[in-house]
C-alpha positions as CSV (number, residue, x, y, z in Angstrom):
1,M,0.0,0.0,0.1
2,R,2.8,2.4,0.6
3,F,3.6,2.4,-3.1
4,R,0.1,3.3,-4.2
5,P,0.4,7.1,-3.8
6,C,3.4,7.0,-6.4
7,W,1.4,5.2,-9.0
8,R,0.0,8.4,-10.3
9,C,3.5,9.9,-11.2
10,Y,3.7,7.2,-13.7
11,F,0.3,7.5,-15.4
12,P,1.2,10.4,-18.0
13,N,3.7,8.1,-19.8
14,T,2.0,4.9,-19.6
15,Q,0.7,3.1,-22.6
16,A,-0.5,-0.3,-20.8
17,I,-1.5,-1.6,-17.4
18,I,-0.7,-4.8,-16.3
19,Y,-2.8,-5.4,-13.1
20,V,-2.2,-8.6,-11.3
21,V,-4.7,-9.9,-8.8
22,D,-4.5,-13.1,-6.7
23,S,-8.1,-14.2,-7.0
24,S,-7.6,-16.6,-4.2
25,D,-7.0,-13.7,-1.8
26,T,-10.7,-13.1,-1.2
27,D,-9.9,-10.7,1.7
28,R,-8.2,-8.2,-0.5
29,I,-9.9,-8.7,-4.0
30,G,-12.3,-6.0,-3.0
31,I,-9.6,-3.6,-2.3
32,A,-8.0,-4.4,-5.7
33,K,-11.2,-3.8,-7.3
34,E,-11.7,-0.3,-5.7
35,E,-8.0,0.6,-6.6
36,F,-8.5,-0.3,-10.2
37,H,-11.7,1.6,-10.4
38,A,-10.0,4.7,-8.8
39,I,-7.0,4.2,-11.3
40,L,-9.5,4.2,-14.4
41,E,-11.0,7.5,-13.2
42,R,-7.7,9.4,-13.4
43,D,-6.2,10.8,-16.6
44,P,-5.2,9.4,-19.1
45,W,-7.5,6.4,-18.4
46,P,-10.9,8.0,-19.1
47,K,-9.7,7.9,-22.8
48,V,-9.4,4.0,-22.8
49,S,-12.4,2.3,-24.4
50,D,-15.4,1.4,-22.3
51,N,-15.2,-2.0,-23.6
52,A,-11.7,-2.5,-22.3
53,K,-12.6,-1.1,-19.0
54,D,-15.7,-3.3,-18.8
55,L,-13.6,-6.3,-19.6
56,V,-11.2,-5.7,-16.9
57,K,-14.1,-4.9,-14.2
58,K,-15.6,-8.3,-15.2
59,M,-12.3,-9.9,-14.5
60,L,-12.2,-8.6,-11.0
61,N,-15.5,-9.9,-10.1
62,P,-15.2,-11.5,-6.7
63,D,-17.7,-14.2,-7.5
64,P,-15.8,-17.3,-9.0
65,K,-18.9,-18.5,-10.7
66,Q,-18.8,-15.2,-12.5
67,H,-15.2,-14.9,-13.5
68,L,-14.4,-14.8,-17.3
69,T,-12.8,-17.7,-19.0
70,I,-9.9,-17.1,-21.3
71,Q,-11.9,-17.9,-24.2
72,E,-14.3,-15.1,-23.2
73,V,-11.4,-12.6,-22.6
74,L,-9.7,-13.4,-25.9
75,G,-12.7,-13.9,-28.0
76,P,-12.1,-14.8,-31.7
77,W,-8.5,-14.2,-31.0
78,C,-8.1,-17.3,-28.9
79,W,-6.8,-20.5,-31.0
80,N,-6.9,-24.0,-29.9
């Protein structure tokens, strides 16, 4: 948590986010979701497509029955 205030210093030059969440850590998945939502509200992220943001929000759903599969995430780009 001590590094979170520093994140916004890097946002202006960021071209991608890799946000890793331990889905087995049910105690902190809510915190991860809140942090990610807060990040998406700061510049430059409002410019990111709503579809991309929706996808990530669905991936952060704490209910394991509602988690997306890799096929749902990758869609037609997923090859067997």
